[in-house]
VOGU-3710 file (C-alpha; in Angstrom, 3 decimals, decimal comma):
1> msqtrstsrr> 167,987/132,313/16,033  166,419/135,105/14,049  164,536/132,724/11,794  162,806/130,704/14,518  159,223/129,979/13,517  156,187/129,795/15,743  155,509/126,410/17,264  151,791/127,047/17,467  149,585/124,104/16,652  147,732/126,448/14,285
11> rqrrnkaall> 150,675/125,960/11,926  150,209/122,276/11,140  151,292/122,515/7,504  153,297/124,748/7,027  180,293/130,100/-16,161  177,245/128,640/-16,643  179,234/126,140/-18,670  181,355/125,265/-15,652  178,464/123,291/-14,154  177,793/121,049/-17,137
21> vgiplaltaa> 176,847/117,490/-16,363  179,748/115,047/-16,560  182,619/117,552/-16,765  185,389/116,319/-14,424  185,740/119,637/-12,633  188,547/118,348/-10,449  190,676/117,207/-13,380  192,510/120,500/-13,550  196,092/121,610/-13,335  196,259/120,480/-9,724
31> ttsamsatat> 195,375/116,952/-10,770  197,821/116,915/-13,646  200,815/118,235/-11,768  200,246/116,192/-8,658  199,797/112,907/-10,494  202,668/113,490/-12,894  204,937/114,244/-10,001  204,020/111,079/-8,120  204,032/108,513/-10,936  207,779/108,003/-10,855
41> tstpaastas> 208,055/104,248/-10,944  206,412/101,469/-12,882  206,848/98,678/-10,368  203,509/97,772/-8,818  204,601/97,830/-5,202  206,505/101,067/-5,443  203,787/102,635/-7,547  201,142/101,788/-4,999  203,165/102,795/-1,983  204,622/106,027/-3,281
51> tasaaasala> 201,767/107,419/-5,316  198,443/106,212/-3,965  198,144/108,921/-1,332  199,157/111,767/-3,628  197,013/110,536/-6,476  193,997/110,158/-4,225  194,495/113,696/-2,939  194,903/115,168/-6,394  192,234/113,173/-8,135  189,132/114,514/-6,462
61> gvtdvadgfa> 187,429/113,764/-9,768  187,620/110,024/-9,208  184,843/110,322/-6,651  182,482/111,571/-9,359  179,610/109,277/-10,221  177,902/108,797/-13,548  174,847/110,581/-14,854  172,277/109,328/-17,364  171,243/105,699/-17,433  174,524/104,691/-15,789
71> svnalgqngt> 173,227/106,440/-12,656  170,060/104,335/-12,397  169,602/101,819/-9,591  169,028/98,482/-11,368  170,327/94,930/-11,685  171,629/95,076/-8,121  173,879/98,052/-8,889  172,995/101,520/-7,581  174,654/103,878/-10,040  178,167/103,800/-11,440
81> yggrdgrtvt> 181,070/104,879/-9,233  183,838/102,545/-10,399  186,674/101,811/-8,018  185,762/104,551/-5,572  185,833/102,191/-2,603  189,187/100,636/-3,458  192,825/101,694/-3,430  194,283/104,212/-5,865  197,225/102,970/-7,921  199,236/104,767/-10,598
91> vktladleky> 200,475/102,773/-13,585  202,908/103,396/-16,439  203,323/99,910/-17,914  201,076/97,426/-19,661  201,808/94,798/-17,009  200,652/97,043/-14,182  197,588/98,245/-16,060  196,481/94,703/-16,837  197,206/93,492/-13,305  194,928/96,029/-11,650
101> atasepyiiv> 192,258/96,240/-14,367  191,647/92,487/-14,233  191,795/92,164/-10,434  188,718/91,055/-8,516  188,868/93,885/-5,973  187,962/97,537/-6,715  190,696/99,916/-7,893  191,103/103,478/-9,070  193,772/103,097/-11,742  195,557/106,305/-12,746
111> vaaaitmdpv> 197,240/105,945/-16,134  200,239/108,300/-16,088  202,005/107,403/-19,345  201,431/106,330/-22,944  201,058/102,553/-22,654  201,523/100,547/-25,850  199,522/97,353/-26,225  201,383/94,164/-27,123  200,312/92,590/-29,363  198,621/95,312/-31,387
121> gkeikvasdk> 194,872/95,094/-30,923  195,063/93,688/-27,400  191,947/94,482/-25,372  192,419/94,230/-21,614  189,556/92,303/-19,994  188,403/94,765/-17,357  186,761/93,369/-14,212  183,949/95,003/-12,236  184,376/97,949/-9,859  187,131/99,789/-11,676
131> tiigagttgq> 187,902/103,395/-12,495  190,536/103,736/-15,214  191,421/107,404/-15,495  194,149/109,311/-17,280  196,488/111,712/-15,513  195,852/114,906/-17,421  196,757/114,342/-21,067  199,543/111,883/-20,260  197,239/108,877/-19,938  197,180/107,137/-23,319
141> ivgggfflgq> 196,467/103,634/-24,580  198,196/103,029/-27,906  197,346/100,190/-30,287  194,580/98,535/-28,298  191,800/99,076/-25,805  189,472/97,538/-23,237  186,927/94,711/-23,224  184,061/94,408/-20,733  182,460/90,983/-20,819  179,171/89,464/-19,705
151> gvhnviirnl> 178,101/90,676/-16,279  180,967/93,116/-15,809  179,580/96,205/-14,090  180,407/99,460/-12,312  183,245/100,521/-14,603  184,397/104,059/-15,409  186,774/104,768/-18,309  187,714/108,416/-18,163  190,153/111,092/-19,299  192,143/108,811/-21,613
161> tirdayqgvw> 193,382/108,972/-25,185  192,893/105,583/-26,857  194,384/105,557/-30,341  196,168/104,054/-33,304  195,285/100,401/-33,729  194,583/101,085/-37,435  195,873/98,324/-39,727  195,778/100,139/-43,039  192,336/98,923/-44,163  189,531/101,503/-43,947
171> ndkehdfdav> 186,539/99,180/-43,697  188,447/96,542/-41,764  186,568/93,244/-41,505  189,534/91,255/-40,199  190,842/93,213/-37,215  188,266/93,890/-34,491  190,463/96,340/-32,598  188,090/98,666/-30,763  188,885/101,308/-28,171  186,134/99,970/-25,876
181> qmdgahhvwi> 184,027/96,871/-26,525  181,249/95,756/-24,187  179,444/92,423/-24,467  176,665/92,097/-21,884  178,099/94,598/-19,413  176,045/97,025/-17,345  176,553/100,284/-15,466  179,434/101,662/-17,490  180,480/105,309/-17,842  182,772/106,345/-20,710
191> dhndlrhmad> 183,606/110,002/-20,173  186,017/112,692/-21,417  188,116/110,460/-23,666  189,764/111,011/-27,061  189,084/107,894/-29,154  190,575/107,770/-32,664  192,184/105,857/-35,489  191,416/102,304/-34,414  190,663/99,217/-36,525  186,964/98,371/-37,127
201> glidsrkdtt> 185,420/100,824/-34,638  185,846/103,050/-31,614  183,060/101,915/-29,248  180,968/98,750/-29,524  178,075/98,260/-27,100  176,886/94,732/-27,810  174,794/91,828/-26,597  172,386/93,662/-24,271  174,929/95,960/-22,633  172,780/98,357/-20,626
211> yltvswnkls> 172,780/101,248/-18,152  175,521/102,855/-20,212  176,422/106,551/-20,346  178,846/107,908/-22,953  179,627/111,594/-22,395  182,056/114,383/-23,287  184,179/112,253/-25,629  185,803/113,064/-28,960  185,396/110,283/-31,540  187,288/110,820/-34,790
221> qenkafgigw> 189,341/109,465/-37,713  187,416/106,240/-38,007  185,160/104,335/-40,377  182,777/103,194/-37,609  182,383/105,453/-34,599  179,944/103,764/-32,232  177,958/100,593/-32,845  175,123/99,455/-30,571  173,195/96,204/-30,845  174,173/92,669/-31,889
231> tdnvtadlti> 171,049/91,303/-30,199  167,403/90,500/-30,924  166,396/91,563/-27,416  165,068/95,070/-26,773  166,201/95,621/-23,184  169,143/98,031/-23,248  168,962/101,565/-21,826  171,677/104,076/-22,691  172,506/107,777/-22,632  174,815/109,482/-25,135
241> hhnwireteq> 175,441/113,170/-24,519  177,976/115,918/-25,211  180,120/113,922/-27,640  181,938/115,414/-30,640  181,863/112,924/-33,511  183,864/114,102/-36,535  185,610/112,595/-39,551  183,759/109,297/-39,176  181,797/107,535/-41,905  179,173/105,398/-40,182
251> rnpstdnvah> 177,739/104,223/-36,822  177,484/107,760/-35,478  176,012/105,945/-33,576  173,992/103,117/-35,091  171,536/102,150/-32,353  169,888/98,765/-32,866  167,177/97,233/-30,637  167,588/99,603/-27,687  164,607/99,994/-25,364  165,482/103,553/-24,360
261> ahlynnfled> 168,137/105,519/-26,235  168,609/109,107/-25,089  170,902/111,215/-27,271  171,361/114,890/-26,508  173,777/117,786/-27,001  176,039/115,841/-29,383  177,949/117,490/-32,251  178,190/115,473/-35,471  180,556/117,073/-37,970  181,430/116,023/-41,512
271> vagtdikssy> 184,493/118,164/-42,112  184,635/119,671/-45,586  187,687/119,005/-47,736  188,714/115,694/-46,152  188,718/112,166/-47,585  186,253/110,946/-44,923  182,604/111,411/-45,870  179,668/110,528/-43,655  177,156/107,983/-44,934  174,695/108,675/-42,065
281> gnysrgrtnm> 174,504/110,265/-38,632  172,258/109,101/-35,756  170,502/105,889/-36,778  167,525/104,419/-34,877  167,533/100,775/-36,007  165,405/97,705/-35,424  162,949/98,326/-32,595  164,914/101,121/-30,934  162,963/103,867/-29,150  165,136/106,986/-29,352
291> vlensyfqgm> 164,808/110,514/-27,966  167,161/112,927/-29,775  167,485/116,414/-28,303  169,407/119,663/-28,819  172,145/118,145/-30,964  174,019/119,902/-33,778  174,573/118,331/-37,207  177,029/120,033/-39,540  177,622/118,884/-43,117  176,274/115,398/-42,435
301> tnpvvrdata> 174,777/113,176/-45,119  171,523/111,558/-43,906  171,904/113,182/-40,485  169,013/111,336/-38,772  167,713/107,987/-40,009  165,247/105,453/-38,631  164,031/102,020/-39,647  160,313/101,590/-40,226  160,194/99,432/-37,076  161,967/102,008/-34,891
311> tlvqrgnvft> 160,705/105,069/-33,033  162,535/108,391/-33,026  161,462/111,647/-31,357  163,388/114,793/-32,297  163,408/117,999/-30,254  165,436/121,166/-30,681  168,146/119,906/-33,026  170,085/122,149/-35,425  171,059/121,129/-38,962  173,465/123,147/-41,090
321> gtngknesgg> 174,781/122,121/-44,491  173,233/118,663/-44,202  171,579/116,629/-46,954  169,556/113,458/-47,353  167,356/111,795/-44,757  166,248/113,609/-41,647  163,597/111,392/-40,124  161,443/111,016/-37,046  158,252/109,254/-36,005  157,295/105,656/-35,351
331> sgsawdprty> 154,655/103,778/-33,415  156,542/103,144/-30,178  155,388/104,474/-26,838  156,514/107,971/-25,952  158,882/108,176/-22,990  160,456/110,946/-20,954  164,106/110,512/-19,896  163,398/112,538/-16,749  161,317/109,674/-15,403  164,604/107,774/-15,155
341> ypyaldkaad> 167,122/110,499/-14,238  167,477/114,296/-14,146  169,492/116,107/-16,816  170,103/119,598/-18,153  170,013/120,571/-21,840  172,417/123,078/-23,336  171,188/125,184/-26,211  171,795/123,387/-29,499  173,317/126,509/-31,049  175,965/126,556/-28,316
351> vpallksrvg> 176,965/122,910/-28,707  179,819/123,183/-31,289  181,769/125,816/-29,356  181,023/124,167/-26,042  182,188/120,718/-27,091  185,272/121,937/-28,929  186,480/123,460/-25,683  185,303/120,770/-23,274  185,437/117,245/-24,713  188,311/114,829/-24,287
361> prssvgmsap> 190,941/114,577/-21,561  191,408/117,629/-19,343  194,856/119,134/-18,783  196,700/122,188/-17,461  196,796/123,989/-20,819  196,896/127,735/-20,254  198,360/127,529/-16,766  201,606/129,468/-16,380  202,908/127,167/-13,675  201,893/123,890/-12,038
371> vkaaavttlt> 199,472/124,200/-9,163  200,154/122,027/-6,183  197,189/120,059/-4,879  196,189/120,932/-1,356  196,758/118,222/1,202  193,702/116,201/2,161  193,331/114,572/5,562  190,996/111,585/5,851  189,388/110,502/9,119  187,472/107,224/9,219
381> vaadgsgqyr> 184,307/106,514/11,192  182,857/103,051/11,852  180,240/102,168/14,413  181,830/98,743/14,901  185,142/100,235/15,981  187,070/99,398/12,808  187,687/103,085/12,063  189,484/105,856/13,907  186,215/107,025/15,483  182,914/105,402/16,368
391> tvqaavnavp> 180,759/108,490/15,848  180,648/111,192/13,215  180,698/113,932/15,839  183,895/112,521/17,333  185,559/112,865/13,935  184,259/116,421/13,573  185,668/117,210/17,004  189,073/115,984/15,806  189,206/118,513/12,969  191,569/121,351/13,965
401> annpsrvvia> 190,001/124,760/14,486  190,365/127,016/11,453  191,754/124,149/9,391  193,217/125,554/6,158  192,647/122,515/3,907  190,121/119,790/3,237  189,360/117,147/5,856  187,341/114,171/4,591  185,357/112,212/7,156  184,832/108,809/5,552
411> vkpgtyrelv> 181,885/107,092/7,230  181,517/103,353/6,808  178,062/101,842/6,170  175,745/101,762/9,149  173,126/103,731/11,044  174,570/106,481/13,241  171,915/107,667/15,705  173,487/110,897/16,848  173,423/114,666/16,569  176,195/116,187/14,480
421> kvpankphvt> 177,282/119,818/14,458  180,037/121,249/12,261  180,901/124,572/13,943  181,760/127,745/12,062  185,461/127,498/12,924  185,871/124,162/11,095  185,606/124,911/7,359  186,597/122,611/4,485  184,970/119,476/5,939  183,564/116,700/3,741
431> irgtggsrtd> 181,383/113,949/5,203  181,300/111,036/2,773  179,612/107,656/3,032  181,786/104,802/1,797  179,009/102,326/0,948  177,792/101,338/-2,475  174,611/103,367/-2,023  173,677/106,691/-0,444  171,284/104,749/1,794  174,034/102,515/3,216
441> tvivynnasg> 175,272/105,246/5,555  172,572/107,011/7,598  172,898/109,773/10,195  169,567/110,012/12,016  167,953/111,489/15,137  164,425/112,368/16,246  164,330/115,841/17,822  161,583/118,297/16,926  160,630/121,841/17,787  159,365/121,425/21,355
451> tpkpdgsgty> 161,458/118,378/22,254  162,939/118,907/25,755  166,697/119,382/25,818  168,532/116,690/27,796  170,135/119,238/30,136  166,736/120,577/31,212  167,418/124,052/29,786  164,212/124,183/27,783  163,122/122,813/24,431  164,576/122,801/20,967
461> gtggsatvav> 163,369/125,272/18,364  162,984/124,436/14,701  166,622/125,062/13,745  167,845/123,412/16,927  166,004/120,193/16,071  168,398/119,412/13,196  170,005/116,004/13,126  172,991/117,538/11,336  173,786/121,253/11,636  176,432/122,876/9,437
471> daddfqarnl> 177,692/126,333/10,370  181,064/126,092/8,556  181,787/127,422/5,083  182,981/125,145/2,268  181,224/122,094/3,692  180,550/119,105/1,432  178,636/115,849/1,810  178,093/112,958/-0,531  176,843/109,391/-0,705  174,917/109,258/2,570
481> tfsndfdeaa> 171,532/109,966/4,159  170,580/112,696/6,637  167,319/111,825/8,392  164,970/112,987/11,115  162,607/110,189/12,132  160,577/112,152/14,700  157,312/110,278/15,344  154,575/112,832/14,695  151,763/110,426/15,523  153,175/109,714/18,970
491> hqdianqava> 153,897/113,373/19,775  150,876/115,409/18,836  151,516/117,401/22,005  154,331/119,356/20,327  154,965/120,892/16,920  155,880/118,768/13,955  158,866/120,796/12,736  161,746/118,293/12,691  164,818/119,207/10,640  167,101/116,551/9,151
501> lrtsadrvfl> 169,774/118,957/7,870  170,354/122,626/8,618  172,986/124,708/6,843  173,875/128,283/7,767  177,080/128,744/5,804  178,390/129,682/2,370  179,556/127,382/-0,425  177,825/124,241/0,840  177,926/121,418/-1,725  175,720/118,346/-1,291
511> dgvvvsgdqd> 176,099/115,711/-3,989  174,433/112,311/-4,118  172,734/112,539/-0,721  169,291/111,820/0,717  167,701/114,330/3,107  164,631/112,694/4,622  161,952/113,843/7,027  158,362/115,075/7,194  157,838/118,744/8,045  160,817/121,131/7,675
521> tllvdtaskd> 163,214/118,473/6,386  165,876/120,754/4,890  166,615/124,191/6,342  168,921/126,206/4,077  169,779/129,186/6,217  172,448/131,889/6,459  174,592/132,951/9,386  172,637/136,211/9,586  170,155/138,158/7,528  172,894/140,231/5,896
531> rlgrvyisns> 175,184/137,277/5,124  175,282/135,334/1,867  174,788/131,593/2,138  174,978/129,562/-1,075  174,004/125,903/-1,197  174,305/123,665/-4,266  172,541/120,287/-4,119  172,939/117,903/-7,043  172,006/114,310/-7,877  170,186/114,055/-4,574
541> nvvgntdfvf> 166,813/113,174/-3,057  164,877/115,395/-0,619  161,839/113,836/1,087  159,076/115,535/3,069  155,555/116,940/3,195  155,349/120,430/4,703  157,672/123,340/3,884  160,378/120,743/3,579  162,806/122,950/1,647  162,853/126,279/3,468
551> gratavldks> 165,014/129,161/4,616  166,750/132,313/3,457  169,817/130,846/1,721  170,581/131,161/-1,977  169,985/127,486/-2,688  169,950/125,324/-5,822  168,479/121,842/-6,161  169,812/120,594/-9,488  169,384/117,234/-11,195  167,617/115,905/-8,119
561> vitlkkrwng> 164,406/114,150/-7,057  162,004/115,791/-4,615  159,774/113,139/-3,084  156,364/114,122/-1,730  155,300/112,165/1,342  151,962/111,632/3,081  151,465/113,057/6,537  151,486/111,011/9,722  147,733/110,373/9,527  147,802/109,202/5,898
571> tsagyvtaps> 146,480/112,422/4,365  148,016/114,064/1,333  148,581/117,789/1,780  151,716/119,833/1,754  154,069/122,510/0,507  157,437/121,902/-1,131  159,199/125,223/-0,481  158,942/128,054/2,026  161,606/130,613/1,088  162,500/133,416/3,466
581> taanrkgili> 164,764/135,336/1,108  166,202/138,741/1,945  165,476/141,512/-0,525  167,938/141,715/-3,444  169,099/138,153/-2,845  168,292/134,995/-4,754  166,191/132,381/-3,002  165,444/128,760/-3,880  165,989/127,419/-7,415  164,840/123,928/-8,411
591> anstvngavs> 166,197/123,044/-11,844  166,432/119,988/-14,093  164,771/117,859/-11,444  161,722/115,708/-10,719  158,930/116,292/-8,183  156,820/113,203/-7,460  155,645/110,845/-4,739  152,962/108,391/-3,626  150,404/111,056/-2,683  147,008/112,129/-3,988
601> drsfylgrpw> 146,638/114,153/-7,157  146,486/117,947/-6,782  147,366/117,838/-3,081  150,675/119,726/-2,887  151,659/123,348/-3,413  155,059/124,157/-4,876  155,568/126,833/-2,259  154,530/129,795/-0,177  156,285/132,870/1,232  157,735/132,612/4,705
611> haggdasldp> 158,187/136,082/6,192  160,035/134,893/9,276  158,883/136,738/12,371  156,449/138,771/10,255  159,364/140,604/8,568  157,748/142,522/5,695  161,169/143,556/4,312  161,838/140,022/3,104  161,230/139,121/-0,534  160,837/135,315/-0,689
621> qttirntsls> 161,743/133,643/-3,987  161,249/130,214/-5,493  161,889/129,465/-9,167  161,162/125,992/-10,525  162,342/125,379/-14,073  162,981/122,561/-16,538  161,571/120,143/-13,999  159,113/117,251/-14,272  156,096/117,791/-12,002  153,751/114,925/-11,138
631> aaikttpwtd> 149,953/115,184/-10,918  150,332/115,721/-7,169  150,985/119,415/-7,826  147,975/121,704/-7,569  146,843/123,569/-10,669  147,311/126,791/-8,667  150,702/125,828/-7,235  151,508/128,837/-5,028  149,667/130,005/-1,910  149,775/132,621/0,856
641> msgfswkddr> 151,302/132,234/4,307  150,672/133,989/7,615  148,922/136,938/5,997  151,528/137,476/3,283  150,436/137,050/-0,339  152,646/135,034/-2,634  151,797/137,477/-5,414  153,750/140,188/-3,601  156,898/138,063/-3,671  158,851/136,119/-6,314
651> faeyqntgag> 157,378/132,795/-7,421  157,658/131,536/-10,996  158,124/128,563/-13,309  159,807/127,980/-16,641  159,422/125,119/-19,099  158,317/122,524/-16,576  156,853/119,244/-17,837  154,647/116,434/-16,590  151,052/116,120/-15,428  151,563/118,747/-12,748
661> sgaasgdrpq> 152,820/121,447/-15,093  150,546/124,106/-16,539  150,253/127,082/-18,832  150,914/130,652/-17,786  148,086/132,404/-15,931  147,548/134,923/-13,191  147,815/132,056/-10,711  150,760/130,436/-12,452  153,496/132,919/-13,486  155,916/131,737/-16,147
671> ltaaqaagqe> 159,268/133,366/-16,876  159,914/134,716/-20,337  162,969/133,393/-22,169  164,783/136,627/-21,379  163,932/136,363/-17,694  164,914/132,683/-17,610  168,332/133,531/-19,050  169,033/135,392/-15,813  167,706/132,653/-13,546  170,013/129,752/-14,269
681> vadwlgdwtp> 172,158/127,733/-11,887  175,266/129,816/-12,504  173,338/133,018/-11,746  172,526/131,631/-8,308  176,092/130,570/-7,562  177,881/133,686/-8,808  181,672/133,420/-8,549  181,543/129,959/-6,956  181,957/126,762/-8,980  181,188/123,717/-6,794
691> tas> 183,980/121,167/-7,168  184,059/117,772/-5,505  186,716/117,459/-2,811
//
């Protein structure tokens, strides 16, 4: 291939808004029309039999996993993915909803009607491993809500309207009728709901409920919006982002005794001319340690309050028409949310308009006609023979040439020691691990540049060493590991370039994966020098030591962790990126991520320019922005390669943090705000919006 690198032993190193975190991109008109059309009966058996397949096809969004603290691996639960591994059922009655929500096995429960609770105030006791998701705007819970008790975990409540349990008393002390109440639960994601007009409160997170993310909801018409606490322990971790809280008086939220409370990009609005007046906004109570970022407070009384025993750090918030207390400070230890998970901040000034258009259940509003969901074919792979195929490549081989619609290859947990190639004539393929963790399903091999081919026709080059090679457009992968475990120590007779994953296609979407190797782990390539190849990698982990993200593709690593690894002999030295970008194309963008690893301080470069084959017409580019850099990064983070100076190409940073970040200098270019505005994720992706399928 035209980008083959030398194997010489001398080279021993070597809509912007459409991508917002938590937006259910697949919950569009296709979802709404397909689910509405299939939910034609309320009997459990008929509902399951007649609608599960169609709902699963339409609801690509149910495979989404949580962000924030709900994404953290803790308490034996690796992230929050709800009922992803169970059956999909569609319900229209209270009996069906309660049957599946309380079941011991995992379920994706699609609510396709307005279900009235009986008696009023009933809270269904949800069991672990559930996704409860509304079908467009038709999914409503009227007069009651949900309860998650001690130890309940891995629950997603999404795209629902939960409303109208109000009993006529504003500050109701008698009726504890919440939309969602959690007592000692963990790993819960409450996302894109409309919660309003209940009795007592809308959300209660109580009794050490932890690893909770509440995002993209509208909370309104209530005395108490969101209460957190009811404990003397200080152990809970929670994330609250992109919520519109309006026409509520108190608990907006009130956050009591929370170890790590991260609130960002919320819109708190006290609407003028109404009978509901705010008494306070965000409240850091007890011994809470809160980080409050880029939120917008409009008309609020006492917009930000803290107890003397609490800690509250404010950054980038906007206040308009507010009055009373606006506090920060405290003696608690400073903490950085990015040490726990990646995230992206929207500008505070943009938050009101953004949330007004994006929060709450998603529907087909504005569509002139229903859009039919494309058919999805699923092929199962299991090494033990319990699937349709024993190897991943066998399933790929079964995909028809020039297939017009999505084929999902569902791979059961296990280690698959094989080479996989998705050829250019098989687009629209998704390879998805079905385990509870991205490390449960592993595709691994050990070829390297210089490894003899089994047919005796020579040796593999760098690109040919890939464990998994993707040449087909519109490829997706999620919830699995790609690995190359080539043993460098045992094979010092050949080069160390050993690729785990190679892509040479357009619109490649990798979400929630691990790509692991040593040198040349991830090759993001294009089909040819004049072809565009866009790759979007999110919520993932890339591991390596030398040039381990490299190639000429237009590639984004977003909300991900880049792990630096020692070399085979225990030394710490390496390079994160080696772009080989064509002129007038965008190269590698690392955004909203974390770069760290168990290596020596100041031992790794962020990148260097790879002019493949000595091609001086190339214009390599790496931009690293809004990313936490560990002390492993050198103070002069860019370096030359093969006689080409990095200063003649495009290498820059913007608003990075951590011990490895640094101020602008001749050896450390920083983008201006104006330049950074043109180097965001959406600028890299152009007219493509990655959507889970």
